[in-house]
C-alpha positions as CSV (number, residue, x, y, z in Angstrom):
1,X,97.0,114.4,82.5
2,X,99.1,116.6,84.7
3,X,98.3,120.1,83.2
4,X,102.1,120.7,82.6
5,X,103.6,120.9,79.1
6,X,107.2,121.7,77.8
7,X,107.8,125.0,76.0
8,X,108.0,124.7,72.3
9,X,107.9,128.3,71.4
10,X,104.7,128.0,69.3
11,X,101.4,129.6,69.7
12,X,100.0,132.0,72.4
13,X,101.0,131.7,75.9
14,X,99.0,133.9,78.5
15,X,101.2,135.1,81.4
16,X,100.0,134.5,84.9
17,X,101.2,137.1,87.7
18,X,101.0,136.2,91.4
19,X,100.2,139.3,93.6
20,X,99.7,140.0,97.1
21,X,99.1,143.1,99.4
22,X,102.8,144.0,99.2
23,X,103.1,143.7,95.3
24,X,99.7,145.0,93.9
25,X,100.5,148.7,93.9
26,X,103.7,148.2,91.9
27,X,101.7,145.6,89.7
28,X,99.0,148.4,88.8
29,X,101.6,150.9,87.9
30,X,103.5,148.7,85.6
31,X,100.4,147.4,83.7
32,X,99.1,151.0,83.1
33,X,96.0,153.0,83.4
34,X,93.6,150.6,81.3
35,X,94.5,147.6,83.5
36,X,94.0,149.8,86.7
37,X,90.7,150.9,85.6
38,X,89.6,147.4,84.8
39,X,90.9,146.1,88.2
40,X,89.2,148.9,90.2
41,X,85.9,148.2,88.3
42,X,86.1,144.6,89.1
43,X,86.8,145.3,92.6
44,X,89.9,143.1,92.6
45,X,91.8,142.5,95.9
46,X,94.9,140.3,96.1
47,X,93.6,138.0,98.7
48,X,94.6,134.3,98.2
49,X,92.8,132.5,95.4
50,X,91.2,135.7,94.2
51,X,91.4,135.8,90.3
52,X,91.2,138.7,87.7
53,X,91.3,138.2,84.0
54,X,92.7,141.2,82.1
55,X,91.6,141.5,78.5
56,X,93.6,143.3,75.8
57,X,92.0,146.1,73.5
58,X,90.2,143.4,71.5
59,X,88.8,141.7,74.3
60,X,91.0,138.7,74.3
61,X,92.5,137.4,77.4
62,X,96.0,139.2,77.8
63,X,97.0,138.4,81.5
64,X,95.9,136.6,84.5
65,X,96.5,138.0,88.0
66,X,96.0,135.6,91.1
67,X,96.2,136.6,94.7
68,X,98.7,134.3,96.6
69,X,99.8,133.7,100.3
70,X,103.7,133.8,100.1
71,X,103.8,131.1,102.8
72,X,101.9,128.6,100.7
73,X,103.5,128.1,97.4
74,X,102.0,124.8,96.7
75,X,98.5,126.2,97.0
76,X,99.2,129.3,94.9
77,X,98.1,128.1,91.6
78,X,96.4,124.8,92.5
79,X,92.8,125.9,91.7
80,X,93.7,127.4,88.2
81,X,93.8,124.3,85.9
82,X,89.9,124.1,86.2
83,X,89.1,127.9,86.9
84,X,90.8,129.3,83.8
85,X,89.8,128.7,80.1
86,X,91.5,125.9,78.5
87,X,94.7,127.0,77.0
88,X,98.4,127.5,77.7
89,X,99.7,129.8,80.4
90,X,103.3,130.7,82.0
91,X,104.4,132.1,85.1
92,X,105.5,135.8,84.9
93,X,108.7,136.6,86.7
94,X,107.3,140.0,87.7
95,X,105.0,138.4,90.3
96,X,105.5,137.5,93.9
97,X,108.8,135.6,94.2
98,X,107.8,132.2,95.1
99,X,109.5,128.7,94.6
100,X,108.3,128.1,91.1
101,X,109.0,124.4,91.3
102,X,106.5,124.1,94.1
103,X,104.1,126.5,92.3
104,X,104.2,124.3,89.3
105,X,103.8,121.2,91.3
106,X,100.7,122.6,92.9
107,X,99.2,123.3,89.5
108,X,99.8,119.8,88.4
109,X,98.2,118.4,91.8
110,X,95.2,120.6,91.0
111,X,94.8,119.3,87.5
112,X,94.2,115.8,88.5
113,X,90.8,114.2,87.8
114,X,90.0,110.6,88.2
115,X,87.7,109.9,85.4
116,X,88.0,106.0,84.8
117,X,84.2,105.6,85.2
118,X,83.0,109.0,83.7
119,X,83.4,111.0,80.7
120,X,85.8,114.0,80.8
121,X,83.9,117.1,79.8
122,X,86.9,119.3,79.4
123,X,90.7,119.6,79.4
124,X,92.5,121.2,82.2
125,X,94.4,124.5,81.4
126,X,98.1,123.8,80.8
127,X,101.1,125.6,82.5
128,X,104.1,125.8,80.1
129,X,107.5,125.0,81.6
130,X,111.1,124.5,80.4
131,X,111.8,120.9,79.4
132,X,114.5,120.8,82.3
133,X,111.8,121.9,84.8
134,X,109.2,119.4,83.6
135,X,111.7,116.5,83.7
136,X,112.4,117.2,87.5
137,X,108.8,117.6,88.3
138,X,107.2,114.9,86.1
139,X,108.3,111.7,88.2
140,X,106.9,113.4,91.4
141,X,103.5,114.3,89.6
142,X,103.3,110.7,88.2
143,X,103.9,109.3,91.7
144,X,101.2,111.3,93.3
145,X,98.8,110.5,90.5
146,X,99.6,106.7,91.0
147,X,98.7,106.8,94.6
148,X,95.5,108.8,93.9
149,X,94.6,106.2,91.1
150,X,95.3,103.2,93.1
151,X,93.4,104.5,96.0
152,X,90.3,105.8,94.0
153,X,89.8,102.6,92.2
154,X,86.8,100.4,93.6
155,X,87.9,97.2,95.1
156,X,86.1,95.1,92.3
157,X,88.8,96.4,90.1
158,X,91.6,96.8,92.7
159,X,91.8,93.6,94.7
160,X,94.8,91.8,95.8
161,X,95.6,90.2,92.3
162,X,95.2,93.8,90.7
163,X,97.4,95.4,93.4
164,X,100.0,92.7,92.6
165,X,99.6,93.7,89.1
166,X,100.6,97.1,89.8
167,X,103.8,96.0,91.3
168,X,104.6,93.8,88.4
169,X,104.0,96.7,86.1
170,X,106.6,98.7,88.1
171,X,109.1,95.9,87.9
172,X,108.7,95.9,84.1
173,X,109.2,99.4,83.8
174,X,112.6,99.6,85.8
175,X,113.7,95.8,85.1
176,X,113.2,94.8,88.7
177,X,112.5,91.3,89.9
178,X,109.1,90.1,91.4
179,X,108.1,87.2,93.6
180,X,104.5,86.4,94.9
181,X,103.3,84.0,97.6
182,X,99.6,83.5,96.9
183,X,97.0,81.6,99.1
184,X,98.2,78.3,100.7
185,X,101.9,79.1,99.6
186,X,101.9,81.9,102.3
187,X,101.6,79.2,104.9
188,X,104.3,77.1,103.3
189,X,106.8,80.0,103.2
190,X,105.9,80.9,106.9
191,X,103.6,84.0,106.4
192,X,100.7,82.7,108.7
193,X,99.1,86.1,109.8
194,X,98.8,87.4,106.2
195,X,97.0,84.2,105.2
196,X,94.9,84.2,108.4
197,X,93.5,87.8,107.8
198,X,92.8,87.1,103.9
199,X,91.8,83.6,103.9
200,X,88.0,84.5,104.3
201,X,88.0,86.1,100.9
202,X,87.1,84.5,97.5
203,X,90.3,86.4,96.3
204,X,93.3,84.8,97.9
205,X,95.9,86.8,100.1
206,X,99.2,87.5,98.7
207,X,102.6,88.9,99.7
208,X,104.3,90.5,96.7
209,X,108.1,91.4,96.7
210,X,109.9,93.5,94.3
211,X,113.9,93.6,94.3
212,X,115.9,96.0,92.4
213,X,119.5,97.5,92.5
214,X,123.0,96.3,93.2
215,X,123.2,93.5,95.8
216,X,126.1,95.2,97.4
217,X,124.4,98.5,98.0
218,X,122.7,99.8,101.3
219,X,119.4,97.7,101.7
220,X,116.2,99.8,101.8
221,X,113.0,98.1,102.4
222,X,109.6,99.7,101.9
223,X,106.5,97.9,103.3
224,X,102.8,98.9,102.5
225,X,99.6,97.8,104.0
226,X,97.5,96.4,101.1
227,X,94.0,95.7,102.6
228,X,92.1,96.3,99.4
229,X,88.7,96.3,101.3
230,X,88.2,96.2,105.1
231,X,84.7,94.9,106.3
232,X,86.3,94.6,109.9
233,X,86.0,90.9,109.6
234,X,83.6,89.3,112.3
235,X,84.2,92.5,114.4
236,X,82.1,94.1,111.5
237,X,82.3,97.8,110.9
238,X,79.0,99.8,110.7
239,X,78.0,100.8,107.1
240,X,79.4,104.5,107.7
241,X,82.8,103.1,108.8
242,X,83.0,100.6,105.9
243,X,81.8,103.0,103.1
244,X,85.4,104.2,102.0
245,X,87.4,101.1,102.8
246,X,88.4,100.6,99.3
247,X,91.1,103.1,100.6
248,X,92.7,100.7,103.2
249,X,95.3,99.9,100.6
250,X,96.5,103.4,100.7
251,X,99.8,102.4,102.6
252,X,100.6,100.0,99.8
253,X,99.9,102.7,97.1
254,X,102.3,104.9,98.9
255,X,105.0,102.3,99.3
256,X,104.6,101.5,95.5
257,X,104.8,105.1,94.4
258,X,107.9,105.7,96.7
259,X,109.5,102.6,95.1
260,X,109.0,104.1,91.7
261,X,110.6,107.4,92.7
262,X,113.6,105.6,94.1
263,X,114.0,103.5,90.9
264,X,113.5,106.5,88.6
265,X,116.1,108.4,90.3
266,X,118.4,105.4,90.4
267,X,119.2,106.0,93.9
268,X,122.3,103.7,95.0
269,X,120.2,101.3,97.0
270,X,119.3,97.6,97.0
271,X,115.5,98.1,97.2
272,X,113.0,95.6,98.5
273,X,109.3,96.6,98.2
274,X,107.0,94.3,100.2
275,X,103.0,94.5,99.7
276,X,101.0,92.2,101.8
277,X,97.6,92.4,100.2
278,X,94.3,90.9,101.5
279,X,90.6,91.5,101.6
280,X,89.3,91.4,105.2
281,X,86.1,89.6,104.5
282,X,83.5,87.5,106.4
283,X,82.9,84.0,105.7
284,X,82.8,80.5,107.5
285,X,86.7,80.2,107.7
286,X,87.1,84.0,108.9
287,X,89.5,84.5,111.8
288,X,87.8,85.0,115.0
289,X,88.1,87.2,118.1
290,X,90.0,85.0,120.6
291,X,91.9,83.1,118.1
292,X,95.7,82.8,118.5
293,X,98.0,83.1,115.6
294,X,101.6,82.2,115.5
295,X,103.5,84.8,113.5
296,X,106.6,84.5,111.2
297,X,108.7,86.0,114.0
298,X,107.5,83.1,116.3
299,X,105.4,85.3,118.6
300,X,101.9,84.3,119.4
301,X,99.3,86.9,119.0
302,X,95.6,86.7,120.4
303,X,93.1,88.2,118.1
304,X,91.4,90.9,120.4
305,X,89.8,92.5,117.4
306,X,89.5,91.3,113.8
307,X,89.3,95.0,112.6
308,X,92.9,95.4,113.8
309,X,94.0,93.5,110.8
310,X,96.4,95.9,109.2
311,X,99.0,95.4,111.8
312,X,98.7,91.5,111.5
313,X,99.5,91.5,107.8
314,X,102.3,93.9,108.2
315,X,104.0,92.0,111.2
316,X,104.9,89.2,109.0
317,X,106.3,91.4,106.2
318,X,108.2,93.4,108.8
319,X,109.7,90.3,110.2
320,X,110.7,89.2,106.8
321,X,112.3,92.6,106.3
322,X,114.2,92.4,109.3
323,X,115.7,89.1,108.2
324,X,117.5,90.9,105.3
325,X,119.7,93.1,107.7
326,X,118.4,96.3,106.0
327,X,120.1,99.7,106.4
328,X,116.5,101.2,106.7
329,X,112.9,99.9,106.8
330,X,110.0,102.2,106.2
331,X,106.3,101.1,106.4
332,X,103.2,103.0,105.4
333,X,99.8,102.0,106.5
334,X,96.2,103.3,106.8
335,X,96.4,101.8,110.3
336,X,94.3,103.5,113.0
337,X,91.3,106.0,113.3
338,X,93.2,107.1,116.4
339,X,95.7,108.9,114.4
340,X,93.1,110.7,112.7
341,X,91.3,111.7,115.8
342,X,94.7,113.0,117.1
343,X,96.0,114.7,114.0
344,X,93.0,115.0,111.6
345,X,93.1,113.9,108.0
346,X,95.9,116.0,106.6
347,X,98.7,115.1,109.1
348,X,100.3,111.5,108.8
349,X,101.6,110.2,112.0
350,X,105.3,109.5,112.1
351,X,106.9,107.0,114.4
352,X,110.8,106.3,114.5
353,X,113.0,104.2,116.5
354,X,115.9,106.6,115.7
355,X,115.9,110.1,116.7
356,X,118.2,111.5,113.6
357,X,115.9,109.5,111.2
358,X,112.8,111.4,112.5
359,X,114.4,114.9,112.5
360,X,115.8,114.4,108.9
361,X,112.3,113.4,107.5
362,X,110.5,116.3,109.4
363,X,112.9,118.8,108.1
364,X,112.4,117.2,104.5
365,X,108.6,117.4,105.1
366,X,108.9,121.2,105.9
367,X,111.0,121.9,102.8
368,X,108.7,120.2,100.6
369,X,105.4,121.6,102.1
370,X,104.4,117.9,102.6
371,X,103.6,117.8,106.3
372,X,104.3,115.0,108.9
373,X,103.7,115.0,112.6
374,X,105.8,112.8,114.9
375,X,104.1,110.7,117.5
376,X,106.0,108.9,120.4
377,X,106.9,105.2,120.7
378,X,105.9,105.4,124.2
379,X,106.9,101.9,125.3
380,X,105.0,101.7,128.8
381,X,101.9,101.7,126.7
382,X,103.1,98.2,125.4
383,X,101.1,96.7,128.5
384,X,97.9,97.7,126.9
385,X,98.6,94.8,124.4
386,X,98.9,92.1,127.1
387,X,97.2,88.8,126.7
388,X,96.4,86.1,129.2
389,X,96.7,83.4,126.6
390,X,99.4,84.5,124.0
391,X,102.7,86.5,124.0
392,X,100.6,89.7,123.2
393,X,97.2,90.8,121.6
394,X,96.8,92.6,118.4
395,X,94.7,95.3,120.2
396,X,93.8,96.4,123.7
397,X,90.6,96.7,125.7
398,X,90.4,100.6,125.8
399,X,90.7,103.3,123.3
400,X,93.6,105.2,124.7
401,X,96.6,105.9,122.4
402,X,95.5,103.5,119.6
403,X,98.0,105.0,117.0
404,X,100.8,104.5,119.7
405,X,99.9,101.0,120.7
406,X,99.6,100.0,117.0
407,X,103.2,101.2,116.3
408,X,104.4,99.6,119.4
409,X,102.8,96.3,118.2
410,X,104.7,96.6,114.7
411,X,107.9,97.6,116.6
412,X,108.1,94.1,118.2
413,X,108.8,92.7,114.7
414,X,111.7,95.0,113.9
415,X,115.2,93.9,115.2
416,X,116.5,96.4,117.6
417,X,119.4,97.2,115.4
418,X,117.4,98.1,112.5
419,X,116.5,101.7,111.8
420,X,112.7,101.8,111.3
421,X,110.0,104.4,110.6
422,X,106.3,103.9,110.5
423,X,103.7,106.1,108.9
424,X,100.0,106.0,109.8
425,X,98.6,107.8,106.9
426,X,94.9,108.6,105.9
427,X,95.5,108.6,102.2
428,X,92.2,110.4,101.5
429,X,90.7,113.8,101.1
430,X,87.2,114.0,102.6
431,X,86.3,117.2,100.7
432,X,87.9,118.9,97.7
433,X,90.1,122.0,98.0
434,X,92.6,123.6,95.6
435,X,95.4,121.0,94.7
436,X,93.5,118.2,96.8
437,X,90.7,116.7,95.0
438,X,88.2,114.7,97.0
439,X,89.2,111.0,97.1
440,X,92.6,109.3,97.3
441,X,95.7,111.4,98.2
442,X,99.4,110.9,98.7
443,X,100.6,112.2,102.0
444,X,104.2,112.5,103.1
445,X,105.3,110.9,99.8
446,X,107.4,113.8,98.7
447,X,108.9,114.3,102.0
448,X,110.2,110.7,102.1
449,X,111.5,110.8,98.7
450,X,113.4,114.2,99.4
451,X,114.7,112.3,102.6
452,X,115.9,109.2,100.8
453,X,117.6,111.4,98.1
454,X,119.5,113.0,100.8
455,X,120.3,110.0,102.7
456,X,121.3,108.1,99.4
457,X,122.7,110.7,96.9
458,X,122.8,109.1,93.5
459,X,122.4,109.8,89.8
460,X,119.7,111.9,88.3
461,X,116.9,110.0,86.3
462,X,117.7,109.7,82.7
463,X,115.3,111.5,80.4
464,X,113.1,109.1,78.6
465,X,109.7,108.7,76.8
466,X,107.0,108.4,79.1
467,X,104.4,105.7,78.4
468,X,100.9,106.9,77.4
469,X,98.6,107.0,80.4
470,X,95.3,104.9,80.2
471,X,92.1,106.7,80.3
472,X,91.1,107.0,84.0
473,X,94.6,107.2,85.3
474,X,95.1,111.0,85.1
């Protein structure tokens, strides 16, 4: 459920008027004396999020006023789907002139509920749009909801096999091809670090590859870290650090959702989606601190810390991506706590090996109100990954610049001539706020799709019937 419906011209639709301090006086004059008296009696002030329900002469709801911040269109109506009585509403053109696409998108993001394991007690209020407006927004809303659903699902129901199943379902929808390497097949195909991290789990590690598009089109490779649960391995996390580690496949969720947007928009690319997916578990055959693994790229890596496992599964996938001589590689990963210490939960850290790429994505992020923040690939810090027994280590002895050193580790597996971006994303809301319910979250997804749509302009998605969403996948 998105809280958005197409207008069919039947039944009552209540107008919503957005107001702020600059528009409230004109609004009161236009609505008349009865509405003015009601608003004054209620003590209504047009501060952001402040709500006023205006009744008609019979006591029925006639109009909604909502205070907004003109600088924050995405948050303008995001709280209303669950604040307003169930019913149908529309934006009134008389209100504050905001980007209605972003306003409606915020409404849809606020209507989300993850109820796979609980009974829904009510329905969200619905915002009525023109069919053409809904067709533009629906793929974005579906992609955000997919990220949230995948991340919110507990590991018992979202292990490596189930995450691979999400890729296969995507392939069926868009007639793409899928290959998988599972368990010992990873060693035979030369993906040793993926196998090393995931071998301790009773659910075997996997690499899932989806391909779509014309073979002669520019090659776009999306890679997502799919650690379905992270105990930390033998460098075991404390209970507080392990509590929400079902979300450690958030990078894979982002890559899957972005691939769905690329294919729905039919961008003129040869798309490859790579999802290395494992559980970082503890058992007798778990990888140990001090072990040395030879990667697909031929580098030897000393395991300094088994809790720095995400970069290990990514490095084989990135090496494989580079072998395809791609036009662009983008990877998403819930990779480091250091990125969260530096930037907090809302700002994904962006790393790029090409200045124009970084600037283009940051511009898209600003336009879409989908923030990113760039951190440097400060190559002198590469010495922090030095090893006495291998080419380098997967982590360093200190806590300095953890997000930077993780990105530098990944960069070693990208050919120098290959444009590449790495996104260290949190994929989670610690607490609920309008448009951002607690739990799984898509961050930077819309920014990257806008960037790709500009880099690879193509055909618009065809209008087609959407499959019914299963319960628990709102």
